C-alpha positions as YAML, in Angstrom:
chain: A
units: angstrom
residues:
- id: 1
  name: UNK
  ca: [-13.41, -14.13, 0.17]
- id: 2
  name: UNK
  ca: [-13.17, -14.29, -3.46]
- id: 3
  name: UNK
  ca: [-10.86, -12.67, -6.14]
- id: 4
  name: UNK
  ca: [-12.81, -9.54, -6.52]
- id: 5
  name: UNK
  ca: [-13.19, -8.50, -3.10]
- id: 6
  name: UNK
  ca: [-10.72, -6.06, -1.13]
- id: 7
  name: UNK
  ca: [-11.34, -5.89, 2.60]
- id: 8
  name: UNK
  ca: [-10.36, -2.69, 4.49]
- id: 9
  name: UNK
  ca: [-10.04, -1.82, 8.18]
- id: 10
  name: UNK
  ca: [-9.25, 1.72, 9.60]
- id: 11
  name: UNK
  ca: [-7.68, 2.72, 13.01]
- id: 12
  name: UNK
  ca: [-4.95, 2.80, 14.90]
- id: 13
  name: UNK
  ca: [-4.28, -0.24, 16.88]
- id: 14
  name: UNK
  ca: [-2.61, -2.01, 14.42]
- id: 15
  name: UNK
  ca: [-2.17, -5.70, 15.60]
- id: 16
  name: UNK
  ca: [-5.56, -6.02, 16.65]
- id: 17
  name: UNK
  ca: [-6.56, -4.58, 13.52]
- id: 18
  name: UNK
  ca: [-4.59, -7.11, 11.32]
- id: 19
  name: UNK
  ca: [-6.63, -9.84, 13.28]
- id: 20
  name: UNK
  ca: [-9.56, -8.38, 12.76]
- id: 21
  name: UNK
  ca: [-9.16, -8.32, 9.00]
- id: 22
  name: UNK
  ca: [-7.67, -11.85, 8.80]
- id: 23
  name: UNK
  ca: [-10.75, -13.14, 10.37]
- id: 24
  name: UNK
  ca: [-13.02, -11.30, 8.16]
- id: 25
  name: UNK
  ca: [-11.14, -12.99, 5.18]
- id: 26
  name: UNK
  ca: [-10.51, -16.49, 6.97]
- id: 27
  name: UNK
  ca: [-6.72, -16.48, 5.57]
- id: 28
  name: UNK
  ca: [-6.40, -19.85, 7.35]
- id: 29
  name: UNK
  ca: [-9.26, -21.42, 4.56]
- id: 30
  name: UNK
  ca: [-6.76, -20.57, 2.35]
- id: 31
  name: UNK
  ca: [-3.42, -21.92, 3.41]
- id: 32
  name: UNK
  ca: [-3.05, -25.71, 1.93]
- id: 33
  name: UNK
  ca: [-2.39, -27.68, 4.95]
- id: 34
  name: UNK
  ca: [-0.67, -26.76, 8.60]
- id: 35
  name: UNK
  ca: [2.94, -27.97, 7.55]
- id: 36
  name: UNK
  ca: [2.61, -25.33, 4.45]
- id: 37
  name: UNK
  ca: [6.17, -23.12, 4.38]
- id: 38
  name: UNK
  ca: [4.67, -19.96, 5.01]
- id: 39
  name: UNK
  ca: [6.63, -16.99, 3.70]
- id: 40
  name: UNK
  ca: [6.09, -13.51, 4.97]
- id: 41
  name: UNK
  ca: [7.52, -11.02, 2.69]
- id: 42
  name: UNK
  ca: [7.34, -7.09, 3.59]
- id: 43
  name: UNK
  ca: [8.61, -4.20, 1.99]
- id: 44
  name: UNK
  ca: [11.99, -3.22, 3.60]
- id: 45
  name: UNK
  ca: [13.50, -1.65, 0.79]
- id: 46
  name: UNK
  ca: [15.50, 0.21, 2.90]
- id: 47
  name: UNK
  ca: [16.91, 0.24, 6.83]
- id: 48
  name: UNK
  ca: [14.24, 3.04, 7.73]
- id: 49
  name: UNK
  ca: [11.63, 2.70, 10.21]
- id: 50
  name: UNK
  ca: [7.93, 2.52, 8.86]
- id: 51
  name: UNK
  ca: [7.42, 6.00, 10.39]
- id: 52
  name: UNK
  ca: [9.00, 7.22, 7.06]
- id: 53
  name: UNK
  ca: [6.67, 5.93, 4.85]
- id: 54
  name: UNK
  ca: [9.21, 3.50, 3.26]
- id: 55
  name: UNK
  ca: [8.67, 0.17, 5.02]
- id: 56
  name: UNK
  ca: [6.20, -2.32, 5.87]
- id: 57
  name: UNK
  ca: [4.56, -1.35, 9.69]
- id: 58
  name: UNK
  ca: [6.13, -4.61, 11.40]
- id: 59
  name: UNK
  ca: [2.99, -4.05, 14.03]
- id: 60
  name: UNK
  ca: [1.58, -5.63, 10.77]
- id: 61
  name: UNK
  ca: [3.83, -8.57, 10.57]
- id: 62
  name: UNK
  ca: [3.53, -9.16, 14.21]
- id: 63
  name: UNK
  ca: [-0.73, -9.46, 13.90]
- id: 64
  name: UNK
  ca: [-0.32, -11.93, 10.87]
- id: 65
  name: UNK
  ca: [2.20, -13.97, 12.81]
- id: 66
  name: UNK
  ca: [0.19, -14.29, 16.12]
- id: 67
  name: UNK
  ca: [-3.13, -15.03, 13.98]
- id: 68
  name: UNK
  ca: [-1.36, -18.05, 12.13]
- id: 69
  name: UNK
  ca: [0.02, -19.48, 15.32]
- id: 70
  name: UNK
  ca: [-3.20, -19.22, 17.19]
- id: 71
  name: UNK
  ca: [-4.37, -21.17, 14.32]
- id: 72
  name: UNK
  ca: [-1.38, -23.73, 14.72]
- id: 73
  name: UNK
  ca: [0.40, -22.84, 11.69]
- id: 74
  name: UNK
  ca: [4.00, -22.46, 12.96]
- id: 75
  name: UNK
  ca: [6.26, -23.01, 9.82]
- id: 76
  name: UNK
  ca: [6.55, -19.42, 9.05]
- id: 77
  name: UNK
  ca: [9.37, -17.49, 7.59]
- id: 78
  name: UNK
  ca: [10.18, -13.83, 6.79]
- id: 79
  name: UNK
  ca: [11.93, -13.23, 3.73]
- id: 80
  name: UNK
  ca: [13.09, -10.10, 2.39]
- id: 81
  name: UNK
  ca: [16.29, -8.75, 0.11]
- id: 82
  name: UNK
  ca: [16.35, -4.36, 0.10]
- id: 83
  name: UNK
  ca: [17.42, -3.01, -2.65]
- id: 84
  name: UNK
  ca: [20.59, -2.56, -4.31]
- id: 85
  name: UNK
  ca: [23.20, -0.88, -2.13]
- id: 86
  name: UNK
  ca: [21.53, -1.19, 1.17]
- id: 87
  name: UNK
  ca: [21.98, -4.05, 3.71]
- id: 88
  name: UNK
  ca: [19.02, -6.44, 4.27]
- id: 89
  name: UNK
  ca: [20.10, -7.48, 7.75]
- id: 90
  name: UNK
  ca: [20.84, -3.88, 8.64]
- id: 91
  name: UNK
  ca: [17.20, -3.39, 7.41]
- id: 92
  name: UNK
  ca: [15.90, -6.10, 9.24]
- id: 93
  name: UNK
  ca: [17.11, -4.57, 12.72]
- id: 94
  name: UNK
  ca: [16.47, -0.98, 11.72]
- id: 95
  name: UNK
  ca: [12.82, -1.86, 11.34]
- id: 96
  name: UNK
  ca: [12.65, -3.74, 13.97]
- id: 97
  name: UNK
  ca: [12.30, -7.51, 12.70]
- id: 98
  name: UNK
  ca: [14.73, -8.85, 14.51]
- id: 99
  name: UNK
  ca: [12.98, -8.23, 17.34]
- id: 100
  name: UNK
  ca: [10.12, -10.09, 15.83]
- id: 101
  name: UNK
  ca: [12.15, -12.87, 15.27]
- id: 102
  name: UNK
  ca: [13.24, -13.59, 18.73]
- id: 103
  name: UNK
  ca: [9.82, -12.75, 20.11]
- id: 104
  name: UNK
  ca: [7.56, -15.34, 17.73]
- id: 105
  name: UNK
  ca: [10.53, -17.77, 16.81]
- id: 106
  name: UNK
  ca: [10.09, -17.10, 13.13]
- id: 107
  name: UNK
  ca: [13.19, -17.02, 11.36]
- id: 108
  name: UNK
  ca: [14.75, -14.12, 8.94]
- id: 109
  name: UNK
  ca: [16.04, -14.99, 5.30]
- id: 110
  name: UNK
  ca: [17.45, -12.31, 3.37]
- id: 111
  name: UNK
  ca: [17.10, -13.43, -0.42]
- id: 112
  name: UNK
  ca: [20.47, -11.51, -1.22]
- id: 113
  name: UNK
  ca: [22.13, -14.69, -0.15]
- id: 114
  name: UNK
  ca: [20.26, -17.16, -1.63]
- id: 115
  name: UNK
  ca: [20.53, -19.48, -4.82]
- id: 116
  name: UNK
  ca: [18.86, -18.77, -7.63]
- id: 117
  name: UNK
  ca: [16.65, -20.47, -9.94]
- id: 118
  name: UNK
  ca: [16.60, -18.81, -13.95]
- id: 119
  name: UNK
  ca: [12.76, -18.78, -14.77]
- id: 120
  name: UNK
  ca: [11.26, -16.86, -18.21]
- id: 121
  name: UNK
  ca: [8.48, -15.83, -19.57]
- id: 122
  name: UNK
  ca: [7.47, -13.16, -22.24]
- id: 123
  name: UNK
  ca: [11.29, -13.77, -23.49]
- id: 124
  name: UNK
  ca: [12.90, -12.17, -20.36]
- id: 125
  name: UNK
  ca: [14.57, -14.44, -17.97]
- id: 126
  name: UNK
  ca: [14.89, -13.66, -14.34]
- id: 127
  name: UNK
  ca: [16.79, -15.00, -11.36]
- id: 128
  name: UNK
  ca: [14.45, -15.50, -8.78]
- id: 129
  name: UNK
  ca: [15.57, -16.76, -5.47]
- id: 130
  name: UNK
  ca: [14.87, -20.49, -4.26]
- id: 131
  name: UNK
  ca: [13.48, -20.13, -0.95]
- id: 132
  name: UNK
  ca: [10.52, -17.45, -2.06]
- id: 133
  name: UNK
  ca: [9.89, -20.84, -4.81]
- id: 134
  name: UNK
  ca: [9.88, -23.34, -2.15]
- id: 135
  name: UNK
  ca: [7.09, -21.57, -0.04]
- id: 136
  name: UNK
  ca: [3.83, -23.14, -0.37]
- id: 137
  name: UNK
  ca: [2.06, -20.15, 0.57]
- id: 138
  name: UNK
  ca: [3.29, -16.05, 0.01]
- id: 139
  name: UNK
  ca: [1.88, -13.46, 1.65]
- id: 140
  name: UNK
  ca: [2.54, -10.75, 0.45]
- id: 141
  name: UNK
  ca: [3.15, -7.18, 2.52]
- id: 142
  name: UNK
  ca: [3.55, -4.03, 0.54]
- id: 143
  name: UNK
  ca: [3.51, -0.37, 1.69]
- id: 144
  name: UNK
  ca: [0.80, 1.85, 0.28]
- id: 145
  name: UNK
  ca: [3.35, 4.55, -1.34]
- id: 146
  name: UNK
  ca: [4.36, 6.39, -4.46]
- id: 147
  name: UNK
  ca: [7.43, 5.91, -6.63]
- id: 148
  name: UNK
  ca: [9.78, 8.17, -8.41]
- id: 149
  name: UNK
  ca: [9.52, 6.25, -11.89]
- id: 150
  name: UNK
  ca: [6.31, 3.83, -11.54]
- id: 151
  name: UNK
  ca: [4.19, 6.17, -9.29]
- id: 152
  name: UNK
  ca: [2.98, 3.65, -7.13]
- id: 153
  name: UNK
  ca: [4.45, 0.71, -5.50]
- id: 154
  name: UNK
  ca: [2.45, -2.35, -4.37]
- id: 155
  name: UNK
  ca: [1.95, -5.62, -4.10]
- id: 156
  name: UNK
  ca: [3.47, -6.41, -7.50]
- id: 157
  name: UNK
  ca: [6.49, -4.40, -6.99]
- id: 158
  name: UNK
  ca: [7.19, -5.87, -3.96]
- id: 159
  name: UNK
  ca: [7.97, -9.14, -5.56]
- id: 160
  name: UNK
  ca: [11.43, -7.43, -6.76]
- id: 161
  name: UNK
  ca: [12.34, -8.35, -3.38]
- id: 162
  name: UNK
  ca: [12.72, -12.24, -4.26]
- id: 163
  name: UNK
  ca: [15.12, -11.87, -7.24]
- id: 164
  name: UNK
  ca: [18.91, -11.41, -6.90]
- id: 165
  name: UNK
  ca: [20.73, -8.03, -7.37]
- id: 166
  name: UNK
  ca: [21.99, -8.63, -10.10]
- id: 167
  name: UNK
  ca: [18.36, -9.40, -11.72]
- id: 168
  name: UNK
  ca: [17.49, -6.00, -9.73]
- id: 169
  name: UNK
  ca: [19.91, -3.93, -11.66]
- id: 170
  name: UNK
  ca: [18.49, -5.89, -14.63]
- id: 171
  name: UNK
  ca: [14.98, -4.80, -14.01]
- id: 172
  name: UNK
  ca: [15.92, -1.16, -14.35]
- id: 173
  name: UNK
  ca: [17.39, -1.17, -17.99]
- id: 174
  name: UNK
  ca: [14.31, -2.87, -19.08]
- id: 175
  name: UNK
  ca: [12.07, 0.35, -17.60]
- id: 176
  name: UNK
  ca: [10.66, -1.68, -14.60]
- id: 177
  name: UNK
  ca: [7.12, -2.06, -15.73]
- id: 178
  name: UNK
  ca: [7.01, -5.22, -17.97]
- id: 179
  name: UNK
  ca: [9.87, -7.10, -15.86]
- id: 180
  name: UNK
  ca: [7.73, -6.46, -12.43]
- id: 181
  name: UNK
  ca: [4.23, -7.99, -14.41]
- id: 182
  name: UNK
  ca: [6.16, -10.55, -15.84]
- id: 183
  name: UNK
  ca: [8.17, -11.30, -12.63]
- id: 184
  name: UNK
  ca: [4.63, -12.19, -10.65]
- id: 185
  name: UNK
  ca: [3.50, -14.61, -13.48]
- id: 186
  name: UNK
  ca: [6.39, -16.73, -12.19]
- id: 187
  name: UNK
  ca: [6.08, -15.83, -8.63]
- id: 188
  name: UNK
  ca: [2.38, -14.92, -7.90]
- id: 189
  name: UNK
  ca: [1.63, -14.20, -4.10]
- id: 190
  name: UNK
  ca: [-0.93, -16.23, -2.83]
- id: 191
  name: UNK
  ca: [-2.56, -13.30, -0.53]
- id: 192
  name: UNK
  ca: [-1.58, -9.74, 0.04]
- id: 193
  name: UNK
  ca: [-2.09, -7.96, 3.34]
- id: 194
  name: UNK
  ca: [-1.14, -4.07, 2.21]
- id: 195
  name: UNK
  ca: [-0.03, -1.57, 4.82]
- id: 196
  name: UNK
  ca: [-1.86, 2.00, 4.39]
- id: 197
  name: UNK
  ca: [-1.24, 2.76, 7.86]
- id: 198
  name: UNK
  ca: [1.69, 5.35, 6.88]
- id: 199
  name: UNK
  ca: [2.83, 5.64, 3.44]
- id: 200
  name: UNK
  ca: [4.88, 8.50, 1.28]
- id: 201
  name: UNK
  ca: [3.42, 10.25, -1.22]
- id: 202
  name: UNK
  ca: [6.12, 10.35, -3.75]
- id: 203
  name: UNK
  ca: [9.01, 7.97, -3.30]
- id: 204
  name: UNK
  ca: [10.30, 4.79, -2.27]
- id: 205
  name: UNK
  ca: [12.65, 5.67, 0.31]
- id: 206
  name: UNK
  ca: [10.44, 7.58, 2.44]
- id: 207
  name: UNK
  ca: [10.72, 11.36, 3.52]
- id: 208
  name: UNK
  ca: [6.92, 12.50, 2.60]
- id: 209
  name: UNK
  ca: [4.70, 10.48, 4.90]
- id: 210
  name: UNK
  ca: [1.51, 10.05, 5.32]
- id: 211
  name: UNK
  ca: [-0.72, 8.99, 8.12]
- id: 212
  name: UNK
  ca: [-3.27, 7.09, 6.14]
- id: 213
  name: UNK
  ca: [-4.70, 4.64, 9.31]
- id: 214
  name: UNK
  ca: [-5.96, 1.57, 6.88]
- id: 215
  name: UNK
  ca: [-5.03, -1.85, 6.07]
- id: 216
  name: UNK
  ca: [-6.45, -3.69, 3.32]
- id: 217
  name: UNK
  ca: [-6.45, -7.34, 2.00]
- id: 218
  name: UNK
  ca: [-7.12, -9.21, -0.96]
- id: 219
  name: UNK
  ca: [-6.20, -12.37, -2.99]
- id: 220
  name: UNK
  ca: [-5.68, -10.67, -6.24]
- id: 221
  name: UNK
  ca: [-2.52, -8.40, -6.60]
- id: 222
  name: UNK
  ca: [-3.27, -6.65, -9.39]
- id: 223
  name: UNK
  ca: [-6.63, -5.61, -8.27]
- id: 224
  name: UNK
  ca: [-5.10, -4.76, -4.93]
- id: 225
  name: UNK
  ca: [-2.36, -2.62, -6.88]
- id: 226
  name: UNK
  ca: [-5.15, -1.31, -8.61]
- id: 227
  name: UNK
  ca: [-7.33, -0.24, -5.40]
- id: 228
  name: UNK
  ca: [-3.42, 1.10, -4.08]
- id: 229
  name: UNK
  ca: [-3.51, 3.45, -7.36]
- id: 230
  name: UNK
  ca: [-6.92, 4.84, -7.01]
- id: 231
  name: UNK
  ca: [-6.47, 5.61, -2.97]
- id: 232
  name: UNK
  ca: [-3.39, 7.63, -4.23]
- id: 233
  name: UNK
  ca: [-5.78, 9.47, -6.89]
- id: 234
  name: UNK
  ca: [-4.64, 7.38, -10.28]
- id: 235
  name: UNK
  ca: [-6.40, 5.04, -12.42]
- id: 236
  name: UNK
  ca: [-5.11, 1.81, -12.83]
- id: 237
  name: UNK
  ca: [-4.80, 2.42, -16.47]
- id: 238
  name: UNK
  ca: [-2.08, 5.28, -15.39]
- id: 239
  name: UNK
  ca: [0.42, 2.52, -14.08]
- id: 240
  name: UNK
  ca: [2.02, 0.22, -17.14]
- id: 241
  name: UNK
  ca: [3.03, -2.40, -15.03]
- id: 242
  name: UNK
  ca: [-0.53, -2.85, -13.25]
- id: 243
  name: UNK
  ca: [-2.20, -2.82, -17.33]
- id: 244
  name: UNK
  ca: [0.64, -5.38, -18.31]
- id: 245
  name: UNK
  ca: [-0.25, -8.05, -15.33]
- id: 246
  name: UNK
  ca: [-3.70, -7.94, -16.70]
- id: 247
  name: UNK
  ca: [-2.82, -8.42, -19.86]
- id: 248
  name: UNK
  ca: [-1.08, -11.64, -18.90]
- id: 249
  name: UNK
  ca: [-3.43, -13.11, -16.61]
- id: 250
  name: UNK
  ca: [-2.21, -12.22, -13.66]
- id: 251
  name: UNK
  ca: [-5.12, -10.94, -12.18]
- id: 252
  name: UNK
  ca: [-7.85, -8.21, -12.40]
- id: 253
  name: UNK
  ca: [-7.35, -3.81, -12.55]
- id: 254
  name: UNK
  ca: [-11.30, -3.31, -13.03]
- id: 255
  name: UNK
  ca: [-11.57, -1.41, -10.13]
- id: 256
  name: UNK
  ca: [-14.75, -0.47, -10.67]
- id: 257
  name: UNK
  ca: [-16.34, -3.85, -10.40]
- id: 258
  name: UNK
  ca: [-14.33, -4.60, -7.52]
- id: 259
  name: UNK
  ca: [-16.24, -5.44, -4.25]
- id: 260
  name: UNK
  ca: [-14.78, -3.41, -1.79]
- id: 261
  name: UNK
  ca: [-15.84, -4.25, 2.00]
- id: 262
  name: UNK
  ca: [-14.78, -1.68, 4.71]
- id: 263
  name: UNK
  ca: [-15.16, -3.33, 7.72]
- id: 264
  name: UNK
  ca: [-15.34, -0.26, 9.70]
- id: 265
  name: UNK
  ca: [-15.33, 3.53, 9.91]
- id: 266
  name: UNK
  ca: [-11.91, 5.65, 10.49]
- id: 267
  name: UNK
  ca: [-12.67, 7.70, 13.69]
- id: 268
  name: UNK
  ca: [-8.70, 8.54, 14.65]
- id: 269
  name: UNK
  ca: [-7.89, 12.07, 14.51]
- id: 270
  name: UNK
  ca: [-5.38, 13.12, 11.42]
- id: 271
  name: UNK
  ca: [-1.88, 13.96, 12.99]
- id: 272
  name: UNK
  ca: [-0.04, 17.01, 12.42]
- id: 273
  name: UNK
  ca: [2.49, 16.64, 9.38]
- id: 274
  name: UNK
  ca: [5.71, 15.53, 9.77]
- id: 275
  name: UNK
  ca: [7.14, 16.16, 5.93]
- id: 276
  name: UNK
  ca: [7.67, 19.75, 4.28]
- id: 277
  name: UNK
  ca: [5.57, 18.71, 1.57]
- id: 278
  name: UNK
  ca: [2.30, 17.55, 3.47]
- id: 279
  name: UNK
  ca: [2.72, 20.56, 5.27]
- id: 280
  name: UNK
  ca: [2.65, 22.91, 2.14]
- id: 281
  name: UNK
  ca: [-0.14, 20.71, 0.57]
- id: 282
  name: UNK
  ca: [-1.91, 20.97, 3.57]
- id: 283
  name: UNK
  ca: [-2.12, 25.01, 3.28]
- id: 284
  name: UNK
  ca: [-4.87, 24.40, 0.75]
- id: 285
  name: UNK
  ca: [-6.93, 23.03, 3.48]
- id: 286
  name: UNK
  ca: [-8.71, 23.98, 6.32]
- id: 287
  name: UNK
  ca: [-9.09, 21.01, 8.64]
- id: 288
  name: UNK
  ca: [-11.16, 20.63, 11.75]
- id: 289
  name: UNK
  ca: [-10.73, 17.53, 13.61]
- id: 290
  name: UNK
  ca: [-10.39, 15.50, 10.40]
- id: 291
  name: UNK
  ca: [-10.17, 11.47, 10.55]
- id: 292
  name: UNK
  ca: [-6.87, 10.04, 9.40]
- id: 293
  name: UNK
  ca: [-8.39, 8.61, 6.24]
- id: 294
  name: UNK
  ca: [-10.49, 10.89, 4.83]
- id: 295
  name: UNK
  ca: [-7.56, 13.69, 5.50]
- id: 296
  name: UNK
  ca: [-5.08, 11.63, 3.75]
- id: 297
  name: UNK
  ca: [-7.28, 10.80, 0.79]
- id: 298
  name: UNK
  ca: [-7.58, 14.71, 0.65]
- id: 299
  name: UNK
  ca: [-3.89, 15.58, 1.01]
- id: 300
  name: UNK
  ca: [-3.17, 12.24, -1.83]
- id: 301
  name: UNK
  ca: [-5.41, 14.61, -4.51]
- id: 302
  name: UNK
  ca: [-3.81, 17.54, -3.56]
- id: 303
  name: UNK
  ca: [-0.74, 15.71, -4.87]
- id: 304
  name: UNK
  ca: [-1.92, 14.77, -8.03]
- id: 305
  name: UNK
  ca: [-3.10, 18.20, -8.82]
- id: 306
  name: UNK
  ca: [0.41, 19.85, -7.68]
- id: 307
  name: UNK
  ca: [2.11, 17.01, -10.25]
- id: 308
  name: UNK
  ca: [-0.09, 18.79, -12.83]
- id: 309
  name: UNK
  ca: [0.24, 22.32, -12.19]
- id: 310
  name: UNK
  ca: [-3.55, 22.34, -10.83]
- id: 311
  name: UNK
  ca: [-3.08, 23.30, -7.55]
- id: 312
  name: UNK
  ca: [-2.51, 27.41, -7.60]
- id: 313
  name: UNK
  ca: [-6.11, 27.73, -8.33]
- id: 314
  name: UNK
  ca: [-7.16, 26.43, -5.32]
- id: 315
  name: UNK
  ca: [-5.05, 29.22, -3.40]
- id: 316
  name: UNK
  ca: [-7.65, 31.30, -1.51]
- id: 317
  name: UNK
  ca: [-10.51, 28.92, -1.80]
- id: 318
  name: UNK
  ca: [-9.31, 26.26, 1.26]
- id: 319
  name: UNK
  ca: [-10.84, 23.13, 1.37]
- id: 320
  name: UNK
  ca: [-13.24, 22.57, 4.42]
- id: 321
  name: UNK
  ca: [-12.89, 18.97, 6.13]
- id: 322
  name: UNK
  ca: [-13.49, 17.60, 9.69]
- id: 323
  name: UNK
  ca: [-15.78, 16.62, 12.15]
- id: 324
  name: UNK
  ca: [-16.26, 20.21, 13.40]
- id: 325
  name: UNK
  ca: [-18.01, 21.34, 10.12]
- id: 326
  name: UNK
  ca: [-21.13, 19.01, 11.16]
- id: 327
  name: UNK
  ca: [-23.37, 21.98, 11.43]
- id: 328
  name: UNK
  ca: [-21.56, 24.67, 8.91]
- id: 329
  name: UNK
  ca: [-22.08, 25.69, 5.51]
- id: 330
  name: UNK
  ca: [-20.84, 27.98, 3.08]
- id: 331
  name: UNK
  ca: [-19.13, 28.47, -0.19]
- id: 332
  name: UNK
  ca: [-16.15, 27.21, -1.14]
- id: 333
  name: UNK
  ca: [-15.00, 23.31, -1.58]
- id: 334
  name: UNK
  ca: [-15.76, 20.52, 1.22]
- id: 335
  name: UNK
  ca: [-14.59, 17.47, 1.71]
- id: 336
  name: UNK
  ca: [-16.24, 14.52, 3.73]
- id: 337
  name: UNK
  ca: [-19.56, 13.80, 5.15]
- id: 338
  name: UNK
  ca: [-18.93, 16.11, 7.75]
- id: 339
  name: UNK
  ca: [-18.72, 18.84, 5.50]
- id: 340
  name: UNK
  ca: [-21.76, 18.37, 3.36]
- id: 341
  name: UNK
  ca: [-22.67, 22.20, 4.16]
- id: 342
  name: UNK
  ca: [-20.14, 23.36, 1.59]
- id: 343
  name: UNK
  ca: [-20.93, 23.97, -2.26]
- id: 344
  name: UNK
  ca: [-19.41, 22.01, -3.83]
- id: 345
  name: UNK
  ca: [-18.80, 18.92, -1.34]
- id: 346
  name: UNK
  ca: [-17.31, 15.43, -2.19]
- id: 347
  name: UNK
  ca: [-19.21, 13.25, 0.09]
- id: 348
  name: UNK
  ca: [-18.32, 10.02, 1.70]
- id: 349
  name: UNK
  ca: [-16.69, 8.42, 4.66]
- id: 350
  name: UNK
  ca: [-14.20, 8.91, 3.49]
- id: 351
  name: UNK
  ca: [-14.50, 9.69, 0.13]
- id: 352
  name: UNK
  ca: [-12.58, 7.84, -2.48]
- id: 353
  name: UNK
  ca: [-9.36, 10.45, -3.38]
- id: 354
  name: UNK
  ca: [-10.39, 10.47, -7.27]
- id: 355
  name: UNK
  ca: [-13.46, 11.39, -6.60]
- id: 356
  name: UNK
  ca: [-12.08, 14.33, -4.34]
- id: 357
  name: UNK
  ca: [-9.99, 15.12, -7.59]
- id: 358
  name: UNK
  ca: [-12.91, 14.92, -9.72]
- id: 359
  name: UNK
  ca: [-14.72, 17.66, -7.68]
- id: 360
  name: UNK
  ca: [-11.72, 19.81, -7.14]
- id: 361
  name: UNK
  ca: [-10.87, 19.97, -10.94]
- id: 362
  name: UNK
  ca: [-14.21, 20.94, -11.70]
- id: 363
  name: UNK
  ca: [-14.22, 23.37, -8.98]
- id: 364
  name: UNK
  ca: [-10.95, 24.82, -9.94]
- id: 365
  name: UNK
  ca: [-12.19, 25.38, -14.07]
- id: 366
  name: UNK
  ca: [-15.34, 27.16, -12.76]
- id: 367
  name: UNK
  ca: [-13.12, 29.95, -11.04]
...
């Protein structure tokens, strides 16, 4: 696997998917030695289960641990520091990580309780937790989700769990974007396994989860976040901290030239929406046995249109999506290969969010 590649796997058998993904990328071949201290950095920003769209799915972390232990890597550590005002120990318990620790013998480390080292880049000094700096190989396990200030949050922003609470407050006074990028210049994750199983549309704390049923991996955190942005209907250039991180050499944001390797196709059916906003967006669709990944990309596109005040134009023109449209045709928008008989249609299996958005905006302008 090279820096320009992102591997994607779809489905709902999470531990098995994680194992297959790591075998495909040959993660073991990237780790310096069996004595290496390997840090696993999930996103446990709040004490809420992953079903809310806020935190890293514990089965993914289990899958990573089982893979590593299978190949003789036992010097493992799960490290995290929840956001200011929340308790990391409580998050470990609520999110199921205390059980993981006991099951696999992997210790939990609360970075809030760690000593720090002050490091600087670009004129900004920051307090970074020593345990994170001591790791020989750091695996970043972010969630594909939205954020009220930065639009998206992923691999780069997940590194905030490795700084002190005082530094987290300082980051916010600096506007988040530049310090997030600079932090990754000082503490760059060695590998990213991103949780796209269930992420929130808008908010880091969860509440509007969308079931996406995907996991993806990459060795470039900037490119991985660029892919996250595209999955949510943004261009990397829309997200300031991604642009800055690319400019200072943390990685590449050229998602158009990235090699996206999909290991399979999603065949899991989209489940009923659990959040009020997703239910509201779903009113602009007519879904019949839609696959989770395809449907999630459509919902993300509709959310971006709603954010821009463009959604009303689709009222009365619901978007057709799903396997039961395979032998159907008609006028009005369709999404996915199964709805190819509708005009216009955004083809793909699944089609990209940005392509769905482009098609729907063009259709809106014709109405």
